[in-house]
N, CA, C, O and the ligand as a Tripos MOL2 file, in Angstrom:
@<TRIPOS>MOLECULE
protein
  313   311    79     0     0
PROTEIN
NO_CHARGES

@<TRIPOS>ATOM
      1 N         153.1410  120.3020  128.8270 N.3       1 MET1
      2 CA        153.3670  119.7800  127.4630 C.3       1 MET1
      3 C         153.5990  118.2680  127.5030 C.2       1 MET1
      4 O         154.3020  117.7770  128.3850 O.2       1 MET1
      5 N         153.0420  117.5600  126.5990 N.am      2 ALA2
      6 CA        153.2030  116.1080  126.5390 C.3       2 ALA2
      7 C         154.5180  115.7480  125.8760 C.2       2 ALA2
      8 O         154.9120  116.3490  124.8770 O.2       2 ALA2
      9 N         155.1790  114.7780  126.4330 N.am      3 THR3
     10 CA        156.3950  114.2840  125.7930 C.3       3 THR3
     11 C         156.0080  113.4200  124.5920 C.2       3 THR3
     12 O         154.8750  112.9430  124.5220 O.2       3 THR3
     13 N         156.9180  113.2120  123.6550 N.am      4 PRO4
     14 CA        156.5960  112.3980  122.4660 C.3       4 PRO4
     15 C         156.0780  111.0130  122.8220 C.2       4 PRO4
     16 O         155.2170  110.4760  122.1250 O.2       4 PRO4
     17 N         156.6030  110.4190  123.9180 N.am      5 LEU5
     18 CA        156.1660  109.0790  124.3060 C.3       5 LEU5
     19 C         154.6890  109.0840  124.7040 C.2       5 LEU5
     20 O         153.9160  108.2350  124.2590 O.2       5 LEU5
     21 N         154.3040  110.0480  125.5470 N.am      6 GLU6
     22 CA        152.9100  110.1370  125.9780 C.3       6 GLU6
     23 C         151.9870  110.3920  124.7840 C.2       6 GLU6
     24 O         150.8810  109.8590  124.6990 O.2       6 GLU6
     25 N         152.4850  111.2320  123.8610 N.am      7 PHE7
     26 CA        151.7010  111.5170  122.6590 C.3       7 PHE7
     27 C         151.4410  110.2320  121.8730 C.2       7 PHE7
     28 O         150.3290  109.9870  121.4060 O.2       7 PHE7
     29 N         152.4790  109.4260  121.7400 N.am      8 ASN8
     30 CA        152.3230  108.1800  120.9830 C.3       8 ASN8
     31 C         151.3370  107.2270  121.6550 C.2       8 ASN8
     32 O         150.5350  106.5710  120.9890 O.2       8 ASN8
     33 N         151.4110  107.1620  122.9830 N.am      9 ILE9
     34 CA        150.4880  106.2800  123.7070 C.3       9 ILE9
     35 C         149.0530  106.7820  123.5490 C.2       9 ILE9
     36 O         148.1230  105.9970  123.3650 O.2       9 ILE9
     37 N         148.8900  108.1080  123.6240 N.am     10 ASP10
     38 CA        147.5510  108.6710  123.4440 C.3      10 ASP10
     39 C         147.0060  108.3290  122.0620 C.2      10 ASP10
     40 O         145.8560  107.9120  121.9230 O.2      10 ASP10
     41 N         147.8390  108.5090  121.0470 N.am     11 VAL11
     42 CA        147.3960  108.2110  119.6750 C.3      11 VAL11
     43 C         147.0660  106.7370  119.5310 C.2      11 VAL11
     44 O         146.0700  106.3710  118.9070 O.2      11 VAL11
     45 N         147.9190  105.8840  120.1190 N.am     12 ALA12
     46 CA        147.6920  104.4380  120.0240 C.3      12 ALA12
     47 C         146.3880  104.0600  120.7290 C.2      12 ALA12
     48 O         145.6080  103.2620  120.2100 O.2      12 ALA12
     49 N         146.1560  104.6330  121.9090 N.am     13 LEU13
     50 CA        144.9240  104.3320  122.6460 C.3      13 LEU13
     51 C         143.7030  104.8310  121.8800 C.2      13 LEU13
     52 O         142.6760  104.1550  121.8100 O.2      13 LEU13
     53 N         143.8330  106.0190  121.3110 N.am     14 TYR14
     54 CA        142.7160  106.5830  120.5420 C.3      14 TYR14
     55 C         142.4300  105.7130  119.3150 C.2      14 TYR14
     56 O         141.2800  105.4290  118.9790 O.2      14 TYR14
     57 N         143.5220  105.3010  118.6580 N.am     15 GLY15
     58 CA        143.3650  104.4360  117.4910 C.3      15 GLY15
     59 C         142.6930  103.1250  117.8550 C.2      15 GLY15
     60 O         141.8090  102.6570  117.1380 O.2      15 GLY15
     61 N         143.1060  102.5310  118.9640 N.am     16 LEU16
     62 CA        142.5000  101.2760  119.4180 C.3      16 LEU16
     63 C         141.0240  101.4840  119.7420 C.2      16 LEU16
     64 O         140.1780  100.6440  119.4360 O.2      16 LEU16
     65 N         140.7390  102.6220  120.3670 N.am     17 LEU17
     66 CA        139.3550  102.9280  120.7330 C.3      17 LEU17
     67 C         138.4810  103.0340  119.4840 C.2      17 LEU17
     68 O         137.3850  102.4760  119.4260 O.2      17 LEU17
     69 N         138.9900  103.7650  118.4840 N.am     18 VAL18
     70 CA        138.2350  103.9240  117.2350 C.3      18 VAL18
     71 C         138.0650  102.5850  116.5390 C.2      18 VAL18
     72 O         136.9800  102.2550  116.0580 O.2      18 VAL18
     73 N         139.1600  101.8060  116.4890 N.am     19 LEU19
     74 CA        139.0910  100.4780  115.8630 C.3      19 LEU19
     75 C         138.0780   99.5910  116.5820 C.2      19 LEU19
     76 O         137.2870   98.8890  115.9530 O.2      19 LEU19
     77 N         138.1210   99.6400  117.9240 N.am     20 GLY20
     78 CA        137.1950   98.8430  118.7100 C.3      20 GLY20
     79 C         135.7550   99.2520  118.4590 C.2      20 GLY20
     80 O         134.8570   98.4140  118.3710 O.2      20 GLY20
     81 N         135.5540  100.5550  118.3450 N.am     21 LEU21
     82 CA        134.2060  101.0700  118.0980 C.3      21 LEU21
     83 C         133.6970  100.6140  116.7370 C.2      21 LEU21
     84 O         132.5610  100.1610  116.6060 O.2      21 LEU21
     85 N         134.5680  100.7410  115.7120 N.am     22 PHE22
     86 CA        134.1670  100.3140  114.3780 C.3      22 PHE22
     87 C         133.9320   98.8060  114.3390 C.2      22 PHE22
     88 O         132.9860   98.3340  113.7090 O.2      22 PHE22
     89 N         134.7940   98.0600  115.0110 N.am     23 GLY23
     90 CA        134.6290   96.6120  115.0550 C.3      23 GLY23
     91 C         133.3140   96.2310  115.7100 C.2      23 GLY23
     92 O         132.6140   95.3250  115.2560 O.2      23 GLY23
     93 N         132.9920   96.9360  116.7810 N.am     24 PHE24
     94 CA        131.7420   96.6700  117.4910 C.3      24 PHE24
     95 C         130.5360   96.9910  116.6100 C.2      24 PHE24
     96 O         129.5870   96.2120  116.5190 O.2      24 PHE24
     97 N         130.5970   98.1660  115.9570 N.am     25 LEU25
     98 CA        129.4950   98.5710  115.0820 C.3      25 LEU25
     99 C         129.3410   97.5890  113.9280 C.2      25 LEU25
    100 O         128.2270   97.2290  113.5490 O.2      25 LEU25
    101 N         130.4860   97.1530  113.3660 N.am     26 TRP26
    102 CA        130.4460   96.2150  112.2450 C.3      26 TRP26
    103 C         129.7750   94.9150  112.6670 C.2      26 TRP26
    104 O         128.9170   94.3860  111.9610 O.2      26 TRP26
    105 N         130.1830   94.4000  113.8470 N.am     27 LEU27
    106 CA        129.5870   93.1670  114.3560 C.3      27 LEU27
    107 C         128.0900   93.3560  114.5950 C.2      27 LEU27
    108 O         127.2760   92.4910  114.2720 O.2      27 LEU27
    109 N         127.7490   94.5240  115.1760 N.am     28 TYR28
    110 CA        126.3550   94.7920  115.5110 C.3      28 TYR28
    111 C         125.4810   94.8070  114.2570 C.2      28 TYR28
    112 O         124.4360   94.1580  114.2090 O.2      28 TYR28
    113 N         125.9260   95.5640  113.2350 N.am     29 TYR29
    114 CA        125.1220   95.6720  112.0210 C.3      29 TYR29
    115 C         125.1210   94.3640  111.2420 C.2      29 TYR29
    116 O         124.1220   94.0090  110.6170 O.2      29 TYR29
    117 N         126.2540   93.6410  111.2820 N.am     30 ASP30
    118 CA        126.3310   92.3630  110.5900 C.3      30 ASP30
    119 C         125.3160   91.3870  111.1700 C.2      30 ASP30
    120 O         124.5910   90.7170  110.4350 O.2      30 ASP30
    121 N         125.2720   91.3150  112.5100 N.am     31 ARG31
    122 CA        124.3120   90.4240  113.1600 C.3      31 ARG31
    123 C         122.8840   90.8650  112.8940 C.2      31 ARG31
    124 O         122.0070   90.0360  112.6510 O.2      31 ARG31
    125 N         122.6460   92.1860  112.9420 N.am     32 ARG32
    126 CA        121.3060   92.7100  112.7280 C.3      32 ARG32
    127 C         120.8370   92.4060  111.3060 C.2      32 ARG32
    128 O         119.6990   91.9870  111.0940 O.2      32 ARG32
    129 N         121.7370   92.6230  110.3230 N.am     33 ASP33
    130 CA        121.3770   92.3520  108.9360 C.3      33 ASP33
    131 C         121.0650   90.8780  108.7370 C.2      33 ASP33
    132 O         120.1160   90.5220  108.0380 O.2      33 ASP33
    133 N         121.8790   90.0160  109.3640 N.am     34 ARG34
    134 CA        121.6580   88.5880  109.2040 C.3      34 ARG34
    135 C         120.3030   88.1890  109.7750 C.2      34 ARG34
    136 O         119.5830   87.3930  109.1720 O.2      34 ARG34
    137 N         119.9550   88.7360  110.9320 N.am     35 ALA35
    138 CA        118.6590   88.4440  111.5360 C.3      35 ALA35
    139 C         117.5430   88.9350  110.6280 C.2      35 ALA35
    140 O         116.5130   88.2790  110.4770 O.2      35 ALA35
    141 N         117.7660   90.1150  110.0190 N.am     36 PHE36
    142 CA        116.7630   90.6890  109.1240 C.3      36 PHE36
    143 C         116.5500   89.7850  107.9160 C.2      36 PHE36
    144 O         115.4140   89.4910  107.5440 O.2      36 PHE36
    145 N         117.6640   89.3410  107.3000 N.am     37 TYR37
    146 CA        117.5260   88.5060  106.1080 C.3      37 TYR37
    147 C         116.9610   87.1430  106.4650 C.2      37 TYR37
    148 O         116.2730   86.5310  105.6470 O.2      37 TYR37
    149 N         117.2360   86.6530  107.6680 N.am     38 ASP38
    150 CA        116.6700   85.3780  108.0900 C.3      38 ASP38
    151 C         115.1560   85.4590  108.1550 C.2      38 ASP38
    152 O         114.4700   84.5460  107.6930 O.2      38 ASP38
    153 N         114.6240   86.5280  108.7160 N.am     39 THR39
    154 CA        113.1760   86.6580  108.7950 C.3      39 THR39
    155 C         112.5950   86.8570  107.3970 C.2      39 THR39
    156 O         111.5060   86.3650  107.1000 O.2      39 THR39
    157 N         113.3290   87.5850  106.5280 N.am     40 GLU40
    158 CA        112.8660   87.7700  105.1570 C.3      40 GLU40
    159 C         112.7970   86.4320  104.4320 C.2      40 GLU40
    160 O         111.8590   86.1740  103.6780 O.2      40 GLU40
    161 N         113.8040   85.5760  104.6670 N.am     41 ARG41
    162 CA        113.8430   84.2900  103.9870 C.3      41 ARG41
    163 C         112.7190   83.3850  104.4610 C.2      41 ARG41
    164 O         112.2770   82.5020  103.7260 O.2      41 ARG41
    165 N         112.2470   83.6050  105.7060 N.am     42 ARG42
    166 CA        111.1820   82.7630  106.2240 C.3      42 ARG42
    167 C         109.8070   83.2290  105.7700 C.2      42 ARG42
    168 O         108.7930   82.6820  106.2040 O.2      42 ARG42
    169 N         109.7620   84.2370  104.9000 N.am     43 LYS43
    170 CA        108.4870   84.7190  104.3940 C.3      43 LYS43
    171 C         108.2650   84.2070  102.9760 C.2      43 LYS43
    172 O         109.2150   83.9530  102.2350 O.2      43 LYS43
    173 N         107.0170   84.0630  102.6200 N.am     44 ILE44
    174 CA        106.7040   83.6690  101.2530 C.3      44 ILE44
    175 C         105.8670   84.7540  100.6010 C.2      44 ILE44
    176 O         105.1410   85.4920  101.2670 O.2      44 ILE44
    177 N         105.9870   84.8320   99.2880 N.am     45 THR45
    178 CA        105.3460   85.9040   98.5330 C.3      45 THR45
    179 C         103.9910   85.4460   98.0010 C.2      45 THR45
    180 O         103.8380   84.3340   97.4970 O.2      45 THR45
    181 N         103.0360   86.3220   98.1270 N.am     46 PHE46
    182 CA        101.7250   86.1040   97.5340 C.3      46 PHE46
    183 C         101.4870   87.1510   96.4570 C.2      46 PHE46
    184 O         101.9490   88.2860   96.5690 O.2      46 PHE46
    185 N         100.7670   86.7640   95.4200 N.am     47 HIS47
    186 CA        100.4130   87.6960   94.3600 C.3      47 HIS47
    187 C          98.9070   87.6920   94.2240 C.2      47 HIS47
    188 O          98.2960   86.6490   93.9890 O.2      47 HIS47
    189 N          98.3070   88.8690   94.3720 N.am     48 CYS48
    190 CA         96.8540   88.9740   94.2870 C.3      48 CYS48
    191 C          96.4210   88.8960   92.8360 C.2      48 CYS48
    192 O          96.8570   89.6950   92.0060 O.2      48 CYS48
    193 N          95.5510   87.9180   92.5260 N.am     49 ILE49
    194 CA         95.0980   87.7670   91.1430 C.3      49 ILE49
    195 C          94.0130   88.7860   90.8060 C.2      49 ILE49
    196 O          93.6620   88.9480   89.6370 O.2      49 ILE49
    197 N          93.4840   89.4670   91.8080 N.am     50 ARG50
    198 CA         92.4350   90.4400   91.5200 C.3      50 ARG50
    199 C          93.0160   91.8330   91.2720 C.2      50 ARG50
    200 O          92.6650   92.4850   90.2890 O.2      50 ARG50
    201 N          93.9240   92.3010   92.1820 N.am     51 CYS51
    202 CA         94.4200   93.6780   92.0420 C.3      51 CYS51
    203 C          95.9170   93.7420   91.7480 C.2      51 CYS51
    204 O          96.4930   94.8300   91.7300 O.2      51 CYS51
    205 N          96.5600   92.5860   91.5140 N.am     52 ASP52
    206 CA         97.9650   92.5440   91.1030 C.3      52 ASP52
    207 C          98.9210   93.0160   92.2010 C.2      52 ASP52
    208 O         100.0360   93.4400   91.8980 O.2      52 ASP52
    209 N          98.5050   92.9510   93.4650 N.am     53 HIS53
    210 CA         99.3370   93.4060   94.5770 C.3      53 HIS53
    211 C         100.2300   92.2630   95.0610 C.2      53 HIS53
    212 O          99.7900   91.1190   95.1810 O.2      53 HIS53
    213 N         101.4900   92.5970   95.3340 N.am     54 LEU54
    214 CA        102.4320   91.6070   95.8700 C.3      54 LEU54
    215 C         102.6050   91.8340   97.3670 C.2      54 LEU54
    216 O         102.8010   92.9670   97.8050 O.2      54 LEU54
    217 N         102.5330   90.7630   98.1520 N.am     55 TYR55
    218 CA        102.7150   90.8930   99.5930 C.3      55 TYR55
    219 C         103.2960   89.6040  100.1360 C.2      55 TYR55
    220 O         103.2870   88.5790   99.4550 O.2      55 TYR55
    221 N         103.8040   89.6500  101.3680 N.am     56 THR56
    222 CA        104.4450   88.4790  101.9600 C.3      56 THR56
    223 C         103.7240   88.0680  103.2360 C.2      56 THR56
    224 O         103.1460   88.8860  103.9520 O.2      56 THR56
    225 N         103.7850   86.7710  103.4870 N.am     57 GLU57
    226 CA        103.2670   86.2120  104.7350 C.3      57 GLU57
    227 C         104.2970   85.2330  105.2560 C.2      57 GLU57
    228 O         105.1780   84.7970  104.5140 O.2      57 GLU57
    229 N         104.1900   84.8820  106.5340 N.am     58 LYS58
    230 CA        105.1850   83.9650  107.0770 C.3      58 LYS58
    231 C         105.0140   82.5660  106.4890 C.2      58 LYS58
    232 O         103.9260   82.1700  106.0700 O.2      58 LYS58
    233 N         106.1310   81.8300  106.4740 N.am     59 VAL59
    234 CA        106.1620   80.5020  105.8720 C.3      59 VAL59
    235 C         105.1600   79.5960  106.5770 C.2      59 VAL59
    236 O         105.0370   79.6200  107.8020 O.2      59 VAL59
    237 N         104.4500   78.8010  105.7920 N.am     60 GLY60
    238 CA        103.4540   77.9040  106.3470 C.3      60 GLY60
    239 C         102.0530   78.3450  105.9900 C.2      60 GLY60
    240 O         101.1040   77.5670  106.0880 O.2      60 GLY60
    241 N         101.9190   79.6120  105.5690 N.am     61 THR61
    242 CA        100.6220   80.1300  105.1630 C.3      61 THR61
    243 C         100.3290   79.6660  103.7450 C.2      61 THR61
    244 O         101.1240   79.8970  102.8340 O.2      61 THR61
    245 N          99.1960   79.0150  103.5580 N.am     62 GLU62
    246 CA         98.8540   78.5320  102.2150 C.3      62 GLU62
    247 C          97.9150   79.4990  101.5140 C.2      62 GLU62
    248 O          98.0200   79.7090  100.3050 O.2      62 GLU62
    249 N          97.0040   80.0850  102.2670 N.am     63 ILE63
    250 CA         96.0730   81.0510  101.6880 C.3      63 ILE63
    251 C          96.0950   82.3110  102.5560 C.2      63 ILE63
    252 O          95.9020   82.2380  103.7700 O.2      63 ILE63
    253 N          96.3330   83.4700  101.9250 N.am     64 ALA64
    254 CA         96.3800   84.7230  102.6740 C.3      64 ALA64
    255 C          95.5430   85.7760  101.9520 C.2      64 ALA64
    256 O          95.6510   85.9270  100.7350 O.2      64 ALA64
    257 N          94.7150   86.4960  102.6890 N.am     65 PRO65
    258 CA         93.9180   87.5350  102.0460 C.3      65 PRO65
    259 C          94.7780   88.7340  101.6620 C.2      65 PRO65
    260 O          95.7000   89.1070  102.3870 O.2      65 PRO65
    261 N          94.4700   89.3230  100.5290 N.am     66 CYS66
    262 CA         95.1980   90.4940  100.0440 C.3      66 CYS66
    263 C          94.9540   91.6750  100.9840 C.2      66 CYS66
    264 O          93.8050   91.9470  101.3320 O.2      66 CYS66
    265 N          96.0180   92.3920  101.4090 N.am     67 PRO67
    266 CA         95.8250   93.5420  102.3010 C.3      67 PRO67
    267 C          95.1360   94.7230  101.6210 C.2      67 PRO67
    268 O          94.6680   95.6420  102.2940 O.2      67 PRO67
    269 N          95.0730   94.7020  100.2990 N.am     68 LYS68
    270 CA         94.4420   95.8140   99.5710 C.3      68 LYS68
    271 C          92.9610   95.5580   99.3150 C.2      68 LYS68
    272 O          92.1160   96.4120   99.5830 O.2      68 LYS68
    273 N          92.6560   94.3550   98.7840 N.am     69 CYS69
    274 CA         91.2650   94.1070   98.3770 C.3      69 CYS69
    275 C          90.6580   92.9130   99.0960 C.2      69 CYS69
    276 O          89.4990   92.5800   98.8510 O.2      69 CYS69
    277 N          91.4150   92.2510   99.9880 N.am     70 ALA70
    278 CA         90.9230   91.1500  100.8120 C.3      70 ALA70
    279 C          90.5900   89.9040  100.0170 C.2      70 ALA70
    280 O          89.9280   89.0010  100.5290 O.2      70 ALA70
    281 N          91.0380   89.8410   98.7750 N.am     71 HIS71
    282 CA         90.8180   88.6400   97.9770 C.3      71 HIS71
    283 C          91.7550   87.5420   98.4670 C.2      71 HIS71
    284 O          92.9640   87.7630   98.5350 O.2      71 HIS71
    285 N          91.2260   86.3530   98.8140 N.am     72 PRO72
    286 CA         92.1110   85.2860   99.2940 C.3      72 PRO72
    287 C          92.9340   84.6930   98.1610 C.2      72 PRO72
    288 O          92.3820   84.2500   97.1540 O.2      72 PRO72
    289 N          94.2470   84.6830   98.3240 N.am     73 ASN73
    290 CA         95.1460   84.1570   97.2990 C.3      73 ASN73
    291 C          95.9260   82.9670   97.8350 C.2      73 ASN73
    292 O          96.2820   82.9280   99.0120 O.2      73 ASN73
    293 N          96.1860   82.0100   96.9790 N.am     74 THR74
    294 CA         97.0500   80.8920   97.3620 C.3      74 THR74
    295 C          98.4970   81.2730   97.0660 C.2      74 THR74
    296 O          98.7710   82.1400   96.2360 O.2      74 THR74
    297 N          99.4130   80.6090   97.7570 N.am     75 ARG75
    298 CA        100.8360   80.9890   97.6650 C.3      75 ARG75
    299 C         101.3850   80.7510   96.2570 C.2      75 ARG75
    300 O         100.9270   79.8810   95.5160 O.2      75 ARG75
    301 N         102.3930   81.5700   95.9250 N.am     76 LEU76
    302 CA        103.0610   81.4270   94.6310 C.3      76 LEU76
    303 C         103.9460   80.1980   94.6500 C.2      76 LEU76
    304 O         104.6120   79.9270   95.6490 O.2      76 LEU76
    305 N         103.9600   79.4560   93.5640 N.am     77 LYS77
    306 CA        104.8530   78.3160   93.4330 C.3      77 LYS77
    307 C         106.0350   78.7180   92.5330 C.2      77 LYS77
    308 O         105.8480   79.1930   91.4130 O.2      77 LYS77
    309 N         107.2480   78.5170   93.0520 N.am     78 PHE78
    310 CA        108.4200   78.9000   92.2470 C.3      78 PHE78
    311 C         109.0200   77.6800   91.5650 C.2      78 PHE78
    312 O         110.0120   77.8000   90.8450 O.2      78 PHE78
    313 ZN         94.2450   92.3770   95.9810 Zn       79 ZN79
@<TRIPOS>BOND
     1     1     2 1
     2     2     3 1
     3     3     4 2
     4     3     5 am
     5     5     6 1
     6     6     7 1
     7     7     8 2
     8     7     9 am
     9     9    10 1
    10    10    11 1
    11    11    12 2
    12    11    13 am
    13    13    14 1
    14    14    15 1
    15    15    16 2
    16    15    17 am
    17    17    18 1
    18    18    19 1
    19    19    20 2
    20    19    21 am
    21    21    22 1
    22    22    23 1
    23    23    24 2
    24    23    25 am
    25    25    26 1
    26    26    27 1
    27    27    28 2
    28    27    29 am
    29    29    30 1
    30    30    31 1
    31    31    32 2
    32    31    33 am
    33    33    34 1
    34    34    35 1
    35    35    36 2
    36    35    37 am
    37    37    38 1
    38    38    39 1
    39    39    40 2
    40    39    41 am
    41    41    42 1
    42    42    43 1
    43    43    44 2
    44    43    45 am
    45    45    46 1
    46    46    47 1
    47    47    48 2
    48    47    49 am
    49    49    50 1
    50    50    51 1
    51    51    52 2
    52    51    53 am
    53    53    54 1
    54    54    55 1
    55    55    56 2
    56    55    57 am
    57    57    58 1
    58    58    59 1
    59    59    60 2
    60    59    61 am
    61    61    62 1
    62    62    63 1
    63    63    64 2
    64    63    65 am
    65    65    66 1
    66    66    67 1
    67    67    68 2
    68    67    69 am
    69    69    70 1
    70    70    71 1
    71    71    72 2
    72    71    73 am
    73    73    74 1
    74    74    75 1
    75    75    76 2
    76    75    77 am
    77    77    78 1
    78    78    79 1
    79    79    80 2
    80    79    81 am
    81    81    82 1
    82    82    83 1
    83    83    84 2
    84    83    85 am
    85    85    86 1
    86    86    87 1
    87    87    88 2
    88    87    89 am
    89    89    90 1
    90    90    91 1
    91    91    92 2
    92    91    93 am
    93    93    94 1
    94    94    95 1
    95    95    96 2
    96    95    97 am
    97    97    98 1
    98    98    99 1
    99    99   100 2
   100    99   101 am
   101   101   102 1
   102   102   103 1
   103   103   104 2
   104   103   105 am
   105   105   106 1
   106   106   107 1
   107   107   108 2
   108   107   109 am
   109   109   110 1
   110   110   111 1
   111   111   112 2
   112   111   113 am
   113   113   114 1
   114   114   115 1
   115   115   116 2
   116   115   117 am
   117   117   118 1
   118   118   119 1
   119   119   120 2
   120   119   121 am
   121   121   122 1
   122   122   123 1
   123   123   124 2
   124   123   125 am
   125   125   126 1
   126   126   127 1
   127   127   128 2
   128   127   129 am
   129   129   130 1
   130   130   131 1
   131   131   132 2
   132   131   133 am
   133   133   134 1
   134   134   135 1
   135   135   136 2
   136   135   137 am
   137   137   138 1
   138   138   139 1
   139   139   140 2
   140   139   141 am
   141   141   142 1
   142   142   143 1
   143   143   144 2
   144   143   145 am
   145   145   146 1
   146   146   147 1
   147   147   148 2
   148   147   149 am
   149   149   150 1
   150   150   151 1
   151   151   152 2
   152   151   153 am
   153   153   154 1
   154   154   155 1
   155   155   156 2
   156   155   157 am
   157   157   158 1
   158   158   159 1
   159   159   160 2
   160   159   161 am
   161   161   162 1
   162   162   163 1
   163   163   164 2
   164   163   165 am
   165   165   166 1
   166   166   167 1
   167   167   168 2
   168   167   169 am
   169   169   170 1
   170   170   171 1
   171   171   172 2
   172   171   173 am
   173   173   174 1
   174   174   175 1
   175   175   176 2
   176   175   177 am
   177   177   178 1
   178   178   179 1
   179   179   180 2
   180   179   181 am
   181   181   182 1
   182   182   183 1
   183   183   184 2
   184   183   185 am
   185   185   186 1
   186   186   187 1
   187   187   188 2
   188   187   189 am
   189   189   190 1
   190   190   191 1
   191   191   192 2
   192   191   193 am
   193   193   194 1
   194   194   195 1
   195   195   196 2
   196   195   197 am
   197   197   198 1
   198   198   199 1
   199   199   200 2
   200   199   201 am
   201   201   202 1
   202   202   203 1
   203   203   204 2
   204   203   205 am
   205   205   206 1
   206   206   207 1
   207   207   208 2
   208   207   209 am
   209   209   210 1
   210   210   211 1
   211   211   212 2
   212   211   213 am
   213   213   214 1
   214   214   215 1
   215   215   216 2
   216   215   217 am
   217   217   218 1
   218   218   219 1
   219   219   220 2
   220   219   221 am
   221   221   222 1
   222   222   223 1
   223   223   224 2
   224   223   225 am
   225   225   226 1
   226   226   227 1
   227   227   228 2
   228   227   229 am
   229   229   230 1
   230   230   231 1
   231   231   232 2
   232   231   233 am
   233   233   234 1
   234   234   235 1
   235   235   236 2
   236   235   237 am
   237   237   238 1
   238   238   239 1
   239   239   240 2
   240   239   241 am
   241   241   242 1
   242   242   243 1
   243   243   244 2
   244   243   245 am
   245   245   246 1
   246   246   247 1
   247   247   248 2
   248   247   249 am
   249   249   250 1
   250   250   251 1
   251   251   252 2
   252   251   253 am
   253   253   254 1
   254   254   255 1
   255   255   256 2
   256   255   257 am
   257   257   258 1
   258   258   259 1
   259   259   260 2
   260   259   261 am
   261   261   262 1
   262   262   263 1
   263   263   264 2
   264   263   265 am
   265   265   266 1
   266   266   267 1
   267   267   268 2
   268   267   269 am
   269   269   270 1
   270   270   271 1
   271   271   272 2
   272   271   273 am
   273   273   274 1
   274   274   275 1
   275   275   276 2
   276   275   277 am
   277   277   278 1
   278   278   279 1
   279   279   280 2
   280   279   281 am
   281   281   282 1
   282   282   283 1
   283   283   284 2
   284   283   285 am
   285   285   286 1
   286   286   287 1
   287   287   288 2
   288   287   289 am
   289   289   290 1
   290   290   291 1
   291   291   292 2
   292   291   293 am
   293   293   294 1
   294   294   295 1
   295   295   296 2
   296   295   297 am
   297   297   298 1
   298   298   299 1
   299   299   300 2
   300   299   301 am
   301   301   302 1
   302   302   303 1
   303   303   304 2
   304   303   305 am
   305   305   306 1
   306   306   307 1
   307   307   308 2
   308   307   309 am
   309   309   310 1
   310   310   311 1
   311   311   312 2
@<TRIPOS>SUBSTRUCTURE
     1 MET1         2 RESIDUE 1 A MET
     2 ALA2         6 RESIDUE 1 A ALA
     3 THR3        10 RESIDUE 1 A THR
     4 PRO4        14 RESIDUE 1 A PRO
     5 LEU5        18 RESIDUE 1 A LEU
     6 GLU6        22 RESIDUE 1 A GLU
     7 PHE7        26 RESIDUE 1 A PHE
     8 ASN8        30 RESIDUE 1 A ASN
     9 ILE9        34 RESIDUE 1 A ILE
    10 ASP10       38 RESIDUE 1 A ASP
    11 VAL11       42 RESIDUE 1 A VAL
    12 ALA12       46 RESIDUE 1 A ALA
    13 LEU13       50 RESIDUE 1 A LEU
    14 TYR14       54 RESIDUE 1 A TYR
    15 GLY15       58 RESIDUE 1 A GLY
    16 LEU16       62 RESIDUE 1 A LEU
    17 LEU17       66 RESIDUE 1 A LEU
    18 VAL18       70 RESIDUE 1 A VAL
    19 LEU19       74 RESIDUE 1 A LEU
    20 GLY20       78 RESIDUE 1 A GLY
    21 LEU21       82 RESIDUE 1 A LEU
    22 PHE22       86 RESIDUE 1 A PHE
    23 GLY23       90 RESIDUE 1 A GLY
    24 PHE24       94 RESIDUE 1 A PHE
    25 LEU25       98 RESIDUE 1 A LEU
    26 TRP26      102 RESIDUE 1 A TRP
    27 LEU27      106 RESIDUE 1 A LEU
    28 TYR28      110 RESIDUE 1 A TYR
    29 TYR29      114 RESIDUE 1 A TYR
    30 ASP30      118 RESIDUE 1 A ASP
    31 ARG31      122 RESIDUE 1 A ARG
    32 ARG32      126 RESIDUE 1 A ARG
    33 ASP33      130 RESIDUE 1 A ASP
    34 ARG34      134 RESIDUE 1 A ARG
    35 ALA35      138 RESIDUE 1 A ALA
    36 PHE36      142 RESIDUE 1 A PHE
    37 TYR37      146 RESIDUE 1 A TYR
    38 ASP38      150 RESIDUE 1 A ASP
    39 THR39      154 RESIDUE 1 A THR
    40 GLU40      158 RESIDUE 1 A GLU
    41 ARG41      162 RESIDUE 1 A ARG
    42 ARG42      166 RESIDUE 1 A ARG
    43 LYS43      170 RESIDUE 1 A LYS
    44 ILE44      174 RESIDUE 1 A ILE
    45 THR45      178 RESIDUE 1 A THR
    46 PHE46      182 RESIDUE 1 A PHE
    47 HIS47      186 RESIDUE 1 A HIS
    48 CYS48      190 RESIDUE 1 A CYS
    49 ILE49      194 RESIDUE 1 A ILE
    50 ARG50      198 RESIDUE 1 A ARG
    51 CYS51      202 RESIDUE 1 A CYS
    52 ASP52      206 RESIDUE 1 A ASP
    53 HIS53      210 RESIDUE 1 A HIS
    54 LEU54      214 RESIDUE 1 A LEU
    55 TYR55      218 RESIDUE 1 A TYR
    56 THR56      222 RESIDUE 1 A THR
    57 GLU57      226 RESIDUE 1 A GLU
    58 LYS58      230 RESIDUE 1 A LYS
    59 VAL59      234 RESIDUE 1 A VAL
    60 GLY60      238 RESIDUE 1 A GLY
    61 THR61      242 RESIDUE 1 A THR
    62 GLU62      246 RESIDUE 1 A GLU
    63 ILE63      250 RESIDUE 1 A ILE
    64 ALA64      254 RESIDUE 1 A ALA
    65 PRO65      258 RESIDUE 1 A PRO
    66 CYS66      262 RESIDUE 1 A CYS
    67 PRO67      266 RESIDUE 1 A PRO
    68 LYS68      270 RESIDUE 1 A LYS
    69 CYS69      274 RESIDUE 1 A CYS
    70 ALA70      278 RESIDUE 1 A ALA
    71 HIS71      282 RESIDUE 1 A HIS
    72 PRO72      286 RESIDUE 1 A PRO
    73 ASN73      290 RESIDUE 1 A ASN
    74 THR74      294 RESIDUE 1 A THR
    75 ARG75      298 RESIDUE 1 A ARG
    76 LEU76      302 RESIDUE 1 A LEU
    77 LYS77      306 RESIDUE 1 A LYS
    78 PHE78      310 RESIDUE 1 A PHE
    79 ZN79       313 GROUP 0 **** ****
């Protein structure tokens, strides 16, 4: 049988472990989300004037063909 002291240490260690795990997961997803939004921000939106399709290309692309109908579109100006 565990004495109350050992029980408390076990609970404290378990709590720290869970906290550490959540902290790690939070950091991991936070960094992953930031990387995801960074790549999203580096993309620009194109709108196909022929078939009304919206698509994105990486920044620096001035003319991109539509993935649906291959019509070359110039970038949207905001
Ligand atoms: Zn199109």
